C-alpha positions as CSV (number, residue, x, y, z in Angstrom):
1,M,-26.8,47.4,28.8
2,T,-23.7,48.9,27.0
3,T,-23.9,52.7,26.5
4,I,-22.1,54.4,23.6
5,A,-21.4,58.1,23.3
6,T,-21.6,59.4,19.8
7,L,-22.2,62.7,18.0
8,G,-25.8,63.8,17.4
9,P,-28.4,64.5,16.4
10,E,-30.3,61.2,16.7
11,N,-30.2,59.2,13.4
12,S,-27.2,61.2,12.1
13,L,-24.5,59.3,10.2
14,D,-22.4,59.3,13.3
15,W,-25.3,57.9,15.2
16,Q,-25.7,55.2,12.6
17,A,-22.0,54.2,12.8
18,A,-22.4,53.7,16.6
19,R,-25.6,51.7,16.0
20,R,-23.8,49.5,13.5
21,F,-20.9,48.8,15.8
22,K,-23.1,47.5,18.6
23,P,-26.8,47.2,17.5
24,G,-28.2,46.6,20.9
25,A,-26.4,49.4,22.7
26,D,-28.0,52.5,24.3
27,L,-26.8,55.5,22.4
28,I,-26.1,59.0,23.9
29,A,-25.7,61.9,21.5
30,F,-23.3,64.8,22.2
31,P,-22.8,68.0,20.2
32,S,-19.0,68.0,19.7
33,P,-16.0,65.7,19.9
34,T,-14.7,67.5,23.0
35,S,-17.9,67.1,24.9
36,L,-18.2,63.5,23.8
37,I,-14.7,62.5,24.9
38,N,-15.1,64.4,28.2
39,A,-18.3,62.5,28.9
40,F,-16.5,59.2,28.1
41,A,-13.6,60.1,30.3
42,Q,-16.0,60.8,33.2
43,G,-17.5,57.4,32.9
44,R,-20.9,58.4,31.5
45,A,-20.6,55.9,28.6
46,D,-18.9,52.5,28.2
47,L,-17.8,53.2,24.7
48,A,-17.4,56.1,22.4
49,V,-17.7,56.3,18.6
50,I,-16.3,59.4,16.9
51,P,-15.3,60.4,13.4
52,V,-11.5,60.5,12.7
53,Y,-11.1,60.8,9.0
54,N,-13.1,61.3,5.8
55,T,-11.8,60.3,2.4
56,R,-13.0,63.6,0.9
57,D,-12.8,66.0,3.8
58,G,-9.6,64.8,5.5
59,E,-8.8,64.4,9.2
60,S,-10.8,65.8,12.1
61,R,-8.5,68.2,13.9
62,E,-11.0,68.5,16.8
63,F,-10.9,64.8,17.4
64,F,-7.1,64.7,17.8
65,R,-7.0,67.7,20.0
66,A,-9.5,66.0,22.3
67,M,-7.8,62.7,22.2
68,A,-4.6,64.3,23.4
69,M,-6.4,65.0,26.7
70,L,-8.1,61.6,27.0
71,K,-7.6,59.7,30.3
72,G,-8.9,56.3,31.3
73,G,-9.6,55.0,27.9
74,F,-8.0,53.5,24.7
75,W,-8.6,53.5,21.0
76,I,-9.6,49.9,20.6
77,D,-11.3,49.5,17.2
78,N,-12.6,51.2,14.0
79,M,-15.7,51.5,11.8
80,V,-15.6,52.5,8.2
81,L,-19.0,53.8,7.0
82,P,-19.7,54.6,3.3
83,I,-21.4,58.0,3.0
84,H,-24.0,58.4,0.3
85,L,-25.1,62.0,-0.1
86,S,-27.8,63.3,-2.3
87,L,-29.3,66.6,-3.3
88,G,-33.0,66.9,-2.4
89,A,-35.6,69.6,-2.9
90,I,-39.4,70.1,-2.6
91,D,-39.6,70.5,-6.4
92,Q,-37.9,68.3,-9.0
93,T,-37.2,71.1,-11.5
94,A,-37.5,74.5,-9.8
95,K,-34.5,76.8,-9.9
96,L,-32.5,76.6,-6.7
97,D,-31.2,79.8,-5.0
98,L,-29.7,78.3,-1.8
99,I,-28.3,74.9,-0.9
100,V,-28.3,73.9,2.8
101,G,-26.3,71.2,4.6
102,E,-24.2,70.3,7.5
103,T,-20.7,71.8,7.3
104,H,-18.8,68.6,6.7
105,H,-21.3,67.4,4.1
106,L,-21.0,70.6,2.1
107,K,-17.2,70.3,2.1
108,Q,-17.5,66.7,1.0
109,C,-19.6,67.8,-2.0
110,S,-17.5,70.8,-2.9
111,E,-16.6,69.4,-6.3
112,F,-20.2,68.7,-7.2
113,L,-21.4,72.1,-6.1
114,A,-18.6,73.9,-8.0
115,D,-19.4,72.0,-11.2
116,H,-23.2,72.3,-11.1
117,F,-24.1,75.2,-8.7
118,A,-21.1,77.5,-8.8
119,D,-23.3,80.7,-8.7
120,I,-25.6,79.5,-5.9
121,S,-25.0,80.3,-2.2
122,T,-24.6,77.5,0.4
123,M,-25.5,77.7,4.0
124,A,-24.0,75.5,6.7
125,T,-26.6,74.4,9.3
126,T,-26.1,73.2,12.9
127,N,-29.6,71.8,13.1
128,L,-30.4,70.0,9.8
129,E,-33.6,68.4,11.2
130,Q,-35.1,71.9,12.0
131,D,-34.1,73.3,8.6
132,L,-35.6,70.3,6.8
133,A,-38.9,70.7,8.6
134,A,-38.9,74.5,7.8
135,I,-38.3,73.8,4.1
136,G,-41.0,71.3,3.9
137,N,-43.6,73.2,5.9
138,G,-42.8,76.5,4.1
139,D,-42.9,74.9,0.6
140,M,-39.5,76.5,-0.1
141,T,-39.0,75.3,-3.7
142,D,-35.8,77.4,-4.2
143,R,-34.0,75.5,-1.4
144,G,-31.8,72.4,-2.0
145,V,-30.5,70.2,0.8
146,I,-27.4,68.0,0.8
147,A,-28.0,65.0,3.1
148,P,-28.3,61.2,3.0
149,E,-31.2,60.0,0.8
150,E,-33.0,58.4,3.7
151,T,-33.0,61.7,5.6
152,L,-34.3,63.7,2.6
153,K,-37.1,61.2,1.9
154,A,-38.2,61.1,5.5
155,H,-38.9,64.9,5.3
156,G,-40.8,64.6,2.0
157,L,-38.1,66.0,-0.3
158,L,-37.6,64.7,-3.8
159,I,-34.2,63.4,-4.9
160,R,-32.7,65.6,-7.6
161,E,-29.2,64.1,-7.8
162,R,-27.9,60.9,-6.2
163,E,-24.3,60.1,-5.0
164,V,-23.0,63.7,-5.3
165,A,-19.8,62.8,-3.4
166,P,-18.5,59.5,-4.8
167,Y,-15.8,57.5,-3.1
168,N,-16.9,59.0,0.2
169,R,-16.2,57.1,3.4
170,T,-15.7,58.1,7.0
171,R,-13.5,56.3,9.5
172,Y,-14.7,56.2,13.1
173,A,-12.6,55.5,16.2
174,V,-14.1,53.3,18.9
175,L,-12.9,54.1,22.4
176,G,-13.1,51.6,25.2
177,R,-11.9,51.2,28.8
178,N,-9.4,48.4,28.2
179,P,-6.6,48.0,25.6
180,S,-7.4,45.8,22.6
181,P,-5.4,42.5,22.5
182,P,-3.3,41.7,19.4
183,S,-5.2,40.4,16.4
184,G,-2.3,39.7,14.1
185,Y,-3.2,42.6,11.8
186,D,-2.9,45.7,14.0
187,A,-2.0,49.3,14.1
188,T,-0.9,51.6,16.9
189,A,-1.8,55.3,17.2
190,L,0.2,57.7,19.3
191,I,0.4,61.4,19.8
192,T,3.3,63.4,21.3
193,A,3.3,66.2,23.8
194,P,4.2,69.6,22.5
195,L,7.9,69.3,21.6
196,E,10.9,71.6,21.7
197,D,12.4,72.5,18.4
198,R,15.3,70.3,17.3
199,V,17.0,69.9,14.0
200,G,16.1,66.5,12.4
201,L,13.5,65.6,15.0
202,L,11.0,64.2,12.5
203,F,13.6,62.6,10.3
204,D,15.2,60.8,13.2
205,T,11.8,59.8,14.6
206,L,10.7,58.2,11.3
207,G,14.1,56.5,11.0
208,E,13.4,54.5,14.1
209,F,10.4,53.0,12.4
210,S,12.1,52.6,9.0
211,R,15.1,50.7,10.3
212,R,12.7,48.2,12.0
213,S,10.6,47.9,8.8
214,I,7.5,49.4,10.5
215,N,5.3,51.0,8.0
216,I,3.7,54.4,8.8
217,L,0.0,54.5,8.0
218,D,-0.6,58.1,8.9
219,L,1.5,61.1,10.0
220,R,0.4,64.6,10.7
221,T,1.5,67.5,12.8
222,E,-0.5,69.9,14.9
223,N,0.6,73.0,16.8
224,D,-0.5,73.1,20.4
225,L,-2.9,76.0,20.8
226,K,-1.3,77.3,24.0
227,T,2.4,77.0,23.3
228,Q,2.4,76.7,19.5
229,R,4.9,73.9,19.8
230,M,4.5,71.1,17.3
231,Q,2.9,67.7,18.1
232,F,3.2,64.6,16.0
233,Y,0.4,62.2,15.4
234,I,1.6,58.8,14.1
235,E,-0.3,55.7,13.2
236,A,2.1,52.7,12.5
237,E,1.6,49.1,11.6
238,G,1.9,46.6,14.5
239,H,0.6,46.3,18.1
240,I,2.1,48.0,21.1
241,D,2.9,44.6,22.5
242,D,5.1,43.8,19.4
243,Q,8.7,44.0,20.5
244,N,9.9,46.1,17.5
245,V,7.0,48.7,18.0
246,R,7.7,49.0,21.7
247,Q,11.5,49.3,21.1
248,A,10.9,52.0,18.5
249,L,8.8,54.1,20.8
250,E,11.2,53.7,23.7
251,R,14.0,54.8,21.5
252,I,12.1,57.8,20.2
253,E,11.0,59.0,23.6
254,N,14.3,58.5,25.4
255,H,16.9,59.2,22.7
256,I,15.3,61.3,20.0
257,I,12.8,63.5,21.9
258,Q,14.7,62.9,25.1
259,E,11.7,63.6,27.3
260,P,10.3,60.7,29.2
261,G,6.5,60.6,29.0
262,A,6.4,62.7,25.8
263,I,4.6,59.9,23.9
264,K,1.0,59.1,24.6
265,V,-0.1,55.8,23.1
266,L,-3.8,56.3,22.1
267,G,-4.2,52.6,21.6
268,S,-3.6,49.5,19.4
269,F,-6.5,48.1,17.3
270,P,-7.2,45.9,14.3
271,R,-5.8,47.7,11.3
272,V,-8.3,49.5,9.1
273,D,-7.6,50.1,5.4
274,M,-9.3,53.0,3.8
275,R,-8.2,51.8,0.3
276,T,-10.4,49.6,-1.7
277,K,-8.9,46.1,-1.7
278,L,-10.0,43.9,-4.6
279,I,-8.0,40.9,-3.4
280,G,-9.2,39.0,-0.4
281,R,-7.6,35.5,-0.9
282,I,-4.3,34.5,-2.5
283,G,-3.4,30.9,-3.3
284,F,0.2,29.7,-3.7
285,I,1.2,26.7,-5.9
286,G,4.5,25.8,-4.4
287,T,5.4,25.6,-0.7
288,G,9.1,26.4,-0.8
289,D,10.9,28.9,1.3
290,M,10.2,31.8,-1.0
291,S,6.5,31.0,-1.1
292,L,6.4,30.9,2.7
293,W,8.4,34.2,2.9
294,F,5.8,36.0,0.7
295,A,2.9,34.3,2.4
296,D,3.9,35.6,5.8
297,R,4.1,39.2,4.6
298,L,0.8,39.0,2.6
299,E,-1.0,37.7,5.7
300,N,0.4,40.7,7.6
301,E,-1.3,42.9,5.1
302,G,-4.7,41.3,5.8
303,Y,-4.9,38.9,2.9
304,R,-5.9,35.3,3.4
305,V,-3.3,33.0,2.0
306,I,-3.8,29.4,1.0
307,M,-0.7,27.2,0.5
308,T,-0.8,24.2,-1.9
309,G,1.7,21.8,-3.3
310,R,2.5,18.1,-3.8
311,S,2.5,17.4,-0.1
312,T,-0.5,19.5,1.1
313,E,-3.8,18.1,1.9
314,L,-5.6,20.7,-0.2
315,Q,-4.5,20.4,-3.8
316,P,-4.1,23.3,-6.3
317,E,-7.1,22.2,-8.3
318,K,-9.4,22.8,-5.4
319,M,-7.7,25.9,-4.2
320,I,-8.0,27.8,-7.5
321,G,-11.7,28.2,-7.2
322,Q,-11.4,29.7,-3.7
323,V,-9.1,32.7,-4.4
324,E,-8.9,35.9,-6.5
325,V,-5.1,35.5,-7.2
326,V,-3.0,32.4,-7.9
327,I,0.8,32.6,-7.5
328,I,3.0,30.0,-9.1
329,C,6.3,29.9,-7.2
330,V,8.1,26.7,-8.2
331,P,11.6,25.9,-9.6
332,I,12.3,27.6,-12.9
333,S,12.4,24.3,-14.8
334,A,9.0,23.3,-13.4
335,T,7.2,26.6,-14.1
336,P,6.0,26.1,-17.6
337,A,4.5,22.7,-16.8
338,A,2.7,24.2,-13.7
339,I,1.3,27.0,-15.8
340,E,0.1,24.5,-18.5
341,K,-1.5,22.3,-15.9
342,Y,-3.2,24.9,-13.7
343,G,-3.6,28.0,-16.0
344,P,-6.7,26.7,-17.8
345,R,-8.5,26.3,-14.5
346,L,-8.4,30.0,-13.8
347,K,-11.6,31.9,-14.7
348,E,-12.3,35.4,-15.9
349,G,-11.8,37.9,-13.1
350,Q,-8.9,36.0,-11.5
351,A,-5.2,36.8,-11.8
352,L,-2.1,34.6,-12.3
353,I,1.1,35.8,-10.9
354,V,4.2,33.9,-12.1
355,M,7.2,34.2,-9.7
356,A,10.1,33.1,-11.8
357,G,13.6,34.2,-12.9
358,E,12.7,33.8,-16.6
359,A,10.0,35.8,-18.4
360,E,9.7,34.9,-22.1
361,G,8.9,31.2,-21.8
362,P,6.6,31.3,-18.8
363,L,4.6,34.3,-20.0
364,E,4.2,32.8,-23.5
365,T,2.9,29.6,-21.9
366,A,0.6,31.6,-19.6
367,M,-0.9,33.7,-22.5
368,R,-1.5,30.5,-24.4
369,S,-2.9,28.5,-21.4
370,C,-5.1,31.0,-19.6
371,S,-8.4,32.4,-20.9
372,P,-8.3,36.1,-22.1
373,G,-10.2,37.3,-19.0
374,V,-7.4,36.1,-16.6
375,E,-4.9,38.8,-15.5
376,L,-1.3,37.9,-16.0
377,I,2.0,39.3,-14.6
378,L,5.5,38.0,-13.9
379,V,7.3,39.0,-10.7
380,H,11.0,38.2,-10.2
381,N,12.3,39.1,-6.7
382,L,16.0,39.5,-6.6
383,W,16.4,38.4,-3.0
384,G,16.2,35.1,-1.1
385,P,14.2,33.9,1.8
386,Q,17.0,34.9,4.2
387,A,16.2,38.6,3.6
388,A,14.5,40.3,6.6
389,T,12.6,42.7,4.4
390,M,12.2,43.7,0.8
391,K,13.1,47.3,1.6
392,D,15.6,48.6,-1.0
393,K,15.7,45.2,-2.7
394,N,15.4,44.9,-6.5
395,V,12.3,43.3,-8.1
396,A,11.6,43.0,-11.8
397,V,8.0,43.2,-12.9
398,V,6.9,42.2,-16.4
399,R,3.4,43.3,-17.2
400,T,1.4,41.9,-20.1
401,P,-1.6,43.3,-22.1
402,R,-3.7,41.3,-19.6
403,S,-2.3,42.9,-16.4
404,G,-5.1,44.6,-14.6
405,V,-6.3,45.9,-11.3
406,L,-5.4,42.8,-9.3
407,C,-1.9,42.8,-10.7
408,S,-1.6,46.5,-9.8
409,E,-2.7,45.8,-6.3
410,F,0.1,43.2,-5.9
411,E,2.6,45.7,-7.3
412,S,1.3,48.2,-4.7
413,F,2.1,45.6,-2.0
414,L,5.7,45.4,-3.3
415,Y,6.0,49.2,-3.5
416,K,4.6,49.7,0.0
417,H,7.3,47.4,1.5
418,G,10.1,49.3,-0.1
419,A,11.0,47.1,-3.1
420,I,12.8,48.9,-6.0
421,I,10.6,48.0,-8.9
422,S,11.9,47.7,-12.5
423,R,9.3,47.3,-15.2
424,D,10.7,45.2,-18.1
425,T,9.6,43.6,-21.3
426,P,10.1,39.8,-21.4
427,V,13.2,40.0,-23.7
428,K,14.7,42.9,-21.7
429,H,14.2,41.0,-18.5
430,D,15.8,37.8,-19.7
431,K,18.8,39.6,-21.2
432,L,19.4,41.5,-18.0
433,M,19.1,38.3,-16.0
434,G,21.7,36.8,-18.4
435,V,24.0,39.6,-17.3
436,S,23.2,39.6,-13.6
437,Q,22.6,35.9,-13.0
438,K,23.5,33.5,-15.8
439,L,26.9,35.1,-16.5
440,P,28.1,35.5,-12.9
441,T,27.0,31.9,-12.2
442,A,28.8,30.5,-15.2
443,I,32.0,32.5,-14.4
444,S,31.9,31.4,-10.7
445,M,31.5,27.7,-11.7
446,A,34.3,27.9,-14.4
447,M,36.6,29.7,-11.9
448,A,36.2,26.9,-9.3
449,M,36.8,24.3,-12.1
450,A,40.0,26.2,-13.1
451,L,41.3,26.1,-9.5
452,R,40.6,22.4,-9.4
453,D,42.2,21.7,-12.8
454,G,45.3,23.8,-11.8
455,S,45.6,22.1,-8.4
456,I,45.5,25.5,-6.7
457,N,44.9,25.5,-2.9
458,P,41.9,27.8,-2.3
459,E,43.4,28.9,1.0
460,D,46.3,30.5,-1.0
461,I,44.1,32.8,-3.1
462,G,43.5,35.4,-0.5
463,S,47.2,36.2,0.1
464,H,47.6,36.8,-3.7
465,S,44.5,38.9,-4.3
466,T,43.9,42.5,-4.8
467,L,40.6,43.9,-3.4
468,T,39.3,44.1,-6.9
469,S,40.1,40.5,-7.7
470,L,38.5,39.5,-4.4
471,Y,35.1,40.4,-5.7
472,S,34.9,37.5,-8.1
473,I,36.4,35.1,-5.5
474,L,33.7,36.1,-3.0
475,A,31.1,35.5,-5.7
476,M,32.5,32.1,-6.5
477,S,32.5,31.2,-2.8
478,R,29.0,32.4,-2.2
479,L,27.6,30.4,-5.1
480,H,29.3,27.2,-4.0
481,A,28.2,27.6,-0.4
482,Q,24.5,27.5,-1.4
483,N,21.9,25.2,-3.0
484,P,23.4,23.9,-6.3
485,R,19.9,23.3,-7.7
486,T,19.2,27.0,-7.6
487,Y,22.2,27.8,-9.8
488,G,21.7,24.9,-12.1
489,E,18.1,26.1,-12.7
490,I,19.5,29.6,-13.5
491,L,21.9,28.4,-16.1
492,A,19.5,25.9,-17.7
493,G,16.7,28.5,-18.2
494,K,15.8,29.3,-21.7
495,G,15.3,32.7,-23.3
496,A,17.4,35.7,-24.5
497,G,19.6,35.5,-21.4
498,R,21.4,32.5,-22.9
499,T,22.8,34.7,-25.6
500,I,24.7,36.8,-23.0
501,V,26.7,33.8,-21.9
502,S,27.3,32.6,-25.4
503,D,28.5,36.1,-26.5
504,F,30.7,36.2,-23.4
505,I,32.4,32.9,-24.3
506,K,33.1,34.0,-27.9
507,N,34.5,37.3,-26.7
508,L,36.6,35.7,-24.0
509,I,38.1,33.3,-26.6
510,R,38.9,36.4,-28.8
511,I,40.5,38.3,-25.9
512,Q,42.6,35.2,-25.0
513,E,43.7,34.8,-28.6
514,L,44.9,38.5,-28.7
515,A,46.6,38.1,-25.3
516,E,48.4,34.9,-26.5
517,E,49.6,36.8,-29.6
518,D,50.8,39.8,-27.5
519,R,48.5,42.2,-29.4
520,I,48.4,44.7,-26.6
521,T,47.3,47.7,-28.8
522,E,44.2,45.8,-29.9
523,L,43.4,44.8,-26.4
524,C,43.7,48.5,-25.3
525,A,41.4,49.5,-28.2
526,I,38.8,47.1,-27.0
527,I,38.9,48.6,-23.5
528,E,38.5,52.1,-25.0
529,Q,35.5,51.0,-27.1
530,N,34.0,49.4,-24.0
531,R,34.6,52.5,-22.0
532,E,32.8,54.6,-24.6
533,F,29.8,52.3,-24.6
534,L,29.6,52.1,-20.8
535,T,29.7,55.9,-20.5
536,E,31.7,58.1,-18.1
537,D,28.7,58.6,-15.8
538,F,28.1,54.9,-15.4
539,L,31.8,54.2,-14.7
540,K,32.1,57.1,-12.3
541,D,29.1,55.9,-10.2
542,R,30.3,52.3,-10.2
543,M,33.8,53.4,-9.1
544,K,32.3,55.1,-6.1
545,Q,30.6,51.9,-5.2
546,S,33.8,49.9,-5.7
547,L,35.8,52.2,-3.5
548,A,33.1,51.8,-0.8
549,V,33.3,48.0,-1.1
550,D,37.1,48.2,-1.0
551,N,37.0,50.2,2.3
552,T,34.6,47.6,3.8
553,L,36.7,44.6,2.6
554,G,39.9,46.3,3.7
555,R,38.6,46.7,7.3
556,I,37.4,43.0,7.3
557,I,40.7,41.7,6.1
558,K,42.7,43.8,8.6
559,S,40.5,42.6,11.5
């Protein structure tokens, strides 16, 4: 039979966590994390279950100190146990003079005690069972006890207040003899040896994770008791067998810390999320490259993703009833029709996320097509499926009066992965897209047409360009090297963005007329007016960027 070492006493919450992990196991109780881990290391138990973190009390320092000395075992799994604490007493109404409880339970209830019993003393006990028996046998009506409801009732106490520490959950580590294999949704925990001081040590360490797009789930420092040197505990997404995780740790150990053997990998295990996730399943309507790009990253976050489209066996109509969130990610011109077709099928409590480069029309259609209980939001990612990550990439989010908790959870997903989020109104979004997408697209197309109409050899342009004029030539080349449909969809989109291109054409004609008439003074006046509108700060910042681009382009041209 499997034996599990856990913290006592028998039937404590820690004991219950071990029982829930493996119901048929033989449990052995120990008084402290250190004694538990030592017993496990000596082979006196096959597994160990020990508390790591509580949402109200924080981390267990004793656990991490003991884990640093662990030999012959690995952190292989986790348990998250909801903790429901109540206040009990012999009498339902008698005045209380003392409240008793285990140390960590009293800490978890500190807000409740401060709000309701600020003038009453508390006493931490190391043997709750004994104290409960004494209170019951002695008829101590002035004593209150903080404990799980089942424990209080088992000793004949009445419940005076339930759920005195809401949102209270404890995470337990499961230790085993052999490493856990990859599950596809993993995390790796490590702890360093006591380290020598070095400027930038933490910054450089985190940089190795960041540049590989490895998210840090937990980070804390601890001073070694003997040397008072700092140790790092890091929990990062990914399995130790993942190439990028292994490379990051090798780089940190050999080049940042510069001490071989300074990193102890405690283990890799299926990732545990202490947050409350309301979304379990996400369905895509549209199976293009961008849908697949997002689907891959959502699956890495533990969401179940269902892809549907014209060519999939499962059709959108069937998928919608199986998910909490539906994402429509189809060409811009097809988005309104898709919303009209599938929006009415969503029910109250679901969310529709529209991924599109235009906001006004799609959101108006969604508001009209979906029932009032369906959450609605538009997300416009300003990167393509060739991007390795969304870190430092721009994304426009247009919330609606119907955007709720499901939409916020998806926004949190974008934020977690480093996207730079802009929150727009529909009109603001479409006007800005007119500036950043429609207008550059129109200019690039018109420029190529002008080259063709003027019989200019494209190969001759570079030798007659300044670095500044090269910007627009590069933009023209990039547009024509990619999928024409994408840019045709951008230009044909409706909404306020169209006015930007129209205004540009009118202003361009006016500028050309002034230039043809040699009205230089008026041209200079327009430039001055524009400069005042753009502001000195804006121009100063953009000039810094331009000079940086000039330096890069200059090096490329020379090479």
